[in-house]
C-alpha positions in Angstrom: 93.2 115.0 82.1 91.2 116.5 84.9 88.7 115.3 87.6 88.1 111.8 88.5 89.0 108.6 86.7 85.8 107.1 85.1 86.0 103.3 85.6 83.3 102.6 83.0 85.1 104.6 80.3 88.4 102.9 81.0 86.7 99.5 80.7 85.1 100.5 77.4 88.4 101.8 76.0 90.2 98.5 76.8 87.4 96.4 75.5 87.4 98.3 72.2 91.1 98.1 71.9 91.1 94.3 72.2 87.7 93.7 70.6 86.5 91.6 73.5 84.5 91.9 76.7 85.6 88.4 78.1 87.7 88.9 81.2 87.1 85.2 82.2 85.3 86.5 85.3 82.0 88.4 85.3 82.8 90.1 88.6 86.0 91.9 87.4 84.3 95.1 86.3 82.8 95.6 89.7 86.1 94.9 91.3 87.9 97.3 88.9 85.5 100.0 90.0 86.6 99.6 93.6 90.3 99.8 92.5 89.5 103.0 90.7 87.8 104.3 93.9 91.2 103.8 95.6 92.9 105.7 92.8 90.4 108.6 93.0 91.0 108.8 96.7 94.8 108.8 96.4 95.0 112.6 95.7 96.6 112.2 92.3 97.3 115.2 90.2 96.6 115.3 86.5 99.9 113.6 85.6 99.3 110.9 88.2 95.8 110.2 87.0 97.1 109.9 83.4 99.6 107.4 84.5 97.0 105.5 86.5 94.7 105.3 83.5 97.6 104.0 81.4 98.4 101.3 84.0 94.7 100.3 84.2 94.4 100.1 80.4 97.5 97.8 80.2 96.3 95.5 82.9 92.8 95.3 81.4 93.9 94.7 77.9 96.4 92.1 79.0 93.6 90.3 80.9 91.4 90.3 77.8 94.2 89.1 75.6 95.1 86.3 78.0 91.5 85.1 77.9 91.4 85.4 74.1 94.6 83.3 73.8 92.7 80.5 75.5 90.3 80.4 72.6 93.0 80.6 70.0 95.2 77.9 71.4 94.6 74.7 73.5 96.2 76.4 76.5 93.6 75.0 79.0 94.8 71.5 78.2 98.2 72.2 79.8 98.8 70.1 82.9 100.7 71.8 85.8 102.5 68.8 87.2 103.6 68.8 90.9 104.7 72.4 91.2 107.2 73.4 94.0 106.3 76.5 96.0 108.4 78.6 98.5 106.7 80.6 101.2 107.5 82.3 104.5 107.4 85.7 106.2 108.9 88.7 104.2 112.6 89.0 104.7 113.0 85.3 105.6 115.1 84.1 102.7 112.3 83.0 100.4 113.5 85.1 97.4 117.0 83.6 97.6 115.6 80.1 97.9 113.4 80.7 94.9 116.3 82.3 92.9 118.5 79.2 93.5 115.7 76.9 92.5 115.1 78.9 89.3 118.6 78.3 87.9 117.9 74.5 87.8 117.9 73.7 84.1 115.0 71.2 84.7 112.9 73.9 86.4 110.7 76.8 85.1 109.9 79.9 87.1 107.6 82.8 86.3 109.6 85.8 84.8 108.7 89.4 85.1 108.7 89.9 81.3 106.0 87.2 81.1 103.7 88.5 83.8 104.1 92.1 82.7 103.3 91.2 79.0 101.6 87.8 79.1 100.1 87.7 75.6 100.7 85.8 73.3 102.1 82.7 74.8 106.0 82.9 74.8 106.2 79.8 72.6 104.1 81.6 69.9 106.1 84.9 70.0 108.3 86.9 72.4 107.8 90.0 70.2 110.3 92.2 72.0 108.6 91.8 75.3 111.8 90.9 77.2 113.3 94.1 76.0 110.2 96.1 77.0 110.3 94.6 80.5 114.0 95.3 80.8 113.3 98.9 80.1 110.5 98.9 82.6 112.8 97.6 85.3 115.5 100.1 84.5 112.9 102.7 85.1 111.8 101.0 88.4 115.4 100.8 89.6 116.1 104.4 88.7 113.0 105.5 90.6 113.5 103.2 93.6 117.3 102.7 93.8 117.3 101.8 97.5 115.1 98.8 96.8 118.2 97.2 95.2 119.8 97.2 98.7 117.1 95.1 100.2 116.2 93.2 97.1 119.2 93.0 94.8 117.4 90.5 92.6 115.8 93.5 90.8 119.0 93.6 88.8 117.7 90.7 86.8 115.4 93.2 85.1 112.7 91.5 82.9 114.1 88.1 83.7 113.5 88.7 87.4 111.3 86.4 89.6 107.8 87.8 90.4 106.0 86.5 93.4 102.8 84.6 92.7 100.7 87.5 93.9 101.9 89.5 90.9 99.6 87.4 88.7 96.7 88.9 90.6 97.5 92.4 89.5 95.4 91.6 86.4 92.5 90.7 88.8 92.6 94.0 90.6 93.0 92.3 94.0 96.4 93.8 94.8 98.0 97.0 93.6 101.8 96.3 94.0 104.8 98.5 93.1 105.8 96.2 90.2 102.5 97.1 88.4 101.9 100.6 89.7 105.4 102.1 90.0 104.6 105.0 87.7 101.7 106.1 89.8 102.6 108.1 93.0 100.4 106.2 95.5 100.9 103.9 98.4 100.8 100.1 97.8 97.3 98.7 98.2 97.5 95.2 99.7 94.1 95.3 101.5 90.7 96.7 100.9 90.1 95.0 97.6 87.9 91.8 97.4 89.7 88.5 98.0 88.6 85.2 96.5 91.6 82.8 96.9 90.0 80.1 94.8 89.5 82.5 91.9 93.0 83.9 92.4 94.5 80.5 92.0 92.4 79.8 88.9 94.0 82.9 87.3 97.4 81.8 88.6 97.0 78.4 86.9 95.8 80.0 83.7 99.0 82.1 83.6 101.2 79.0 84.3 99.4 77.3 81.4 100.0 80.3 79.2 103.7 80.3 79.8 104.1 76.5 79.7 102.2 76.1 76.4 104.3 74.8 73.6 107.6 74.9 75.6 110.0 72.2 76.8 108.5 70.2 79.7 109.9 71.4 83.0 108.5 71.5 86.6 107.4 74.8 88.1 109.2 76.5 91.0 107.2 79.3 92.5 107.2 81.7 95.4 104.5 83.6 97.2 102.9 84.4 100.6 100.6 81.4 100.6 100.2 80.9 104.4 96.8 82.5 104.5 95.5 80.4 101.5 96.7 76.9 102.1 93.3 75.2 101.5 92.9 77.0 98.2 96.5 76.4 97.2 96.3 72.7 97.6 92.8 72.5 96.1 94.2 74.2 93.0 97.4 72.1 93.0 96.8 68.9 94.9 100.2 67.4 93.9 102.1 70.6 94.9 104.6 70.8 97.7 105.6 73.8 99.8 108.7 74.7 101.6 108.1 77.2 104.5 111.0 79.2 105.8 110.8 80.5 109.4 112.7 83.4 110.9 112.7 85.4 114.2 109.6 87.5 113.8 111.2 90.5 115.5 113.8 90.7 112.7 111.1 90.2 110.2 109.1 93.1 111.4 112.1 95.4 111.6 113.5 94.5 108.2 110.1 94.6 106.3 109.5 98.1 107.8 112.7 99.5 106.4 112.3 97.8 103.1 108.8 99.2 102.5 109.7 102.6 103.9 112.5 102.8 101.3 110.1 101.8 98.5 107.3 104.1 99.5 109.6 107.1 100.0 110.8 106.7 96.5 107.3 106.3 95.1 105.4 109.0 97.0 107.9 110.9 99.2 108.8 110.8 102.9 106.8 108.4 105.0 105.9 108.3 108.7 108.5 105.7 109.9 106.7 105.3 113.2 103.4 104.5 111.4 105.2 102.1 109.1 106.8 100.3 112.0 103.5 99.9 113.8 101.8 98.7 110.6 104.4 96.1 109.8 104.6 94.8 113.3 100.9 94.3 113.3 101.1 92.5 109.9 103.8 90.3 111.3 101.7 89.5 114.4 98.7 88.6 112.2 100.8 86.3 110.0 102.5 84.5 113.0 99.0 84.1 114.6 97.8 82.5 111.4 100.8 80.2 111.2 100.1 79.1 114.8 96.4 78.5 114.3 96.1 77.2 110.7 95.5 73.4 110.9 97.0 72.9 107.4 100.4 74.1 108.6 101.0 70.5 109.5 100.0 69.1 106.1 102.4 66.4 104.9 103.1 68.3 101.7 104.8 71.1 103.6 108.4 71.1 104.6 109.3 73.6 107.4 112.9 75.0 107.4 114.6 77.3 109.7 116.0 80.5 108.2 119.3 79.9 110.0 119.6 76.4 108.5 119.0 77.7 105.0 121.6 80.4 105.3 124.1 77.9 106.6 123.6 75.6 103.6 121.5 77.1 100.9 122.2 74.4 98.2 121.8 71.6 100.7 118.5 73.0 101.8 117.3 73.1 98.2 118.4 69.5 97.7 116.6 68.5 100.9 113.4 70.1 99.5 113.7 68.2 96.2 114.1 65.0 98.1 111.0 65.9 100.2 109.2 66.3 96.9 110.4 63.0 95.5 112.8 64.6 93.1 116.6 64.5 92.9 118.6 67.6 92.5 120.9 67.1 89.6 124.6 67.8 89.8 124.2 70.4 87.0 121.5 72.2 89.1 123.6 72.1 92.2 126.6 73.5 90.3 124.4 76.3 88.8 123.2 77.2 92.3 126.7 77.4 93.7 127.7 79.6 90.7 124.7 81.9 91.4 125.7 82.3 95.0 129.3 83.1 94.0 128.3 85.6 91.4 125.5 87.4 93.3 126.5 88.5 96.8 123.5 89.9 98.7 125.2 93.3 99.2 126.2 93.7 95.5 124.3 97.0 95.2 125.0 98.2 98.7 124.3 96.9 102.2 120.7 97.0 103.4 120.7 98.5 106.8 117.9 98.1 109.4 117.6 97.9 113.1 115.2 96.8 115.7 115.4 100.4 117.0 112.7 101.1 114.5 110.5 99.1 116.9 111.8 100.4 120.1 111.3 104.0 118.7 107.5 103.4 118.8 107.7 102.2 122.4 107.9 98.4 121.8 109.6 96.4 124.6 111.8 93.9 122.7 112.0 91.5 125.6 108.2 91.4 125.8 107.9 91.0 122.1 110.3 88.1 122.2 108.2 86.6 124.9 105.1 87.1 122.8 106.6 85.1 119.9 108.1 82.4 122.1 105.5 79.8 121.3 106.2 80.3 117.6 109.9 80.0 118.1 109.5 76.9 120.2 107.2 75.2 117.6 109.7 75.7 114.7 113.0 75.8 116.6 113.7 79.4 115.8 116.5 81.2 117.7 116.4 84.9 118.7 118.7 86.7 116.3 121.3 88.7 118.1 121.1 91.8 115.9 120.3 95.3 116.9 
């Protein structure tokens, strides 16, 4: 394969393979063309372009098949009842909170094998998709072994817990490592069109897909929803959200090293100074949004300090359930305690990071702590004594 990727040709090939042109969104082809522009600008060699086309084909055919399933089965009739969401800054304990909630026998969480291979509905057939996703994750872990240090949950393989944003890979609004790991390119989290209401419609469609025909359970979900609160609650008016808050200086330092590890394994050595500057700015933007967004005080949101969650993880989950009008069963609490005992955070090696990654780009930590002081005061967050 040589030259540039032809978006129109990739679309035609996917549509012919499925026998459908119904993506459930007439704007998707135009958005896909923008995603292909990113790929063509990434400097991929022939092998990289071949992998990129394969990923595009799988995402497009999965999207077409998902929409076709909604005509074959009464999936759209599924009611998503009072889902429980987890959110917070990266590196603030949200994944552990979600992991604990996911072992509740009365709860249902998204699983990677489902979002990687969403059709047909799992109740109709699993068709070896768990095994395929397990193989995918073995490949991901072999390619990005250091990611296991910062995110040991990747050892769950296809049964792992995707963030809600992963459902939007099929919408070509994000290009994340869990969809694009075979393609040697940086993660694309900006630059593609955003339509939060449309994104939550697709998210709901996928929840309905995976709920259809299965035992009734309530959904426990995790994503970075702080910039989309109005659209989240418009899509799920009876939802609740727990929001974990951590010292933003530690957030910026930790997310810098995590993403530097991932990108190094995907594309080669990265400019750590540039990464630190980028993730500090992303942290600043997110904290500014938290401080200015009126819906942060919505009564459906429970705010929790990171330190309090770490001090009593299962108790915090029980508190969230109580906040939602649900009781955490003894069986669920026991499963969570078992999970904590069996899955120490450093089981694949200790993740090491330091705020030196910020001082190395000329940041005055005392001034940065002062900058974030209003946020810490609002949510009762202590400065973490870690260097």
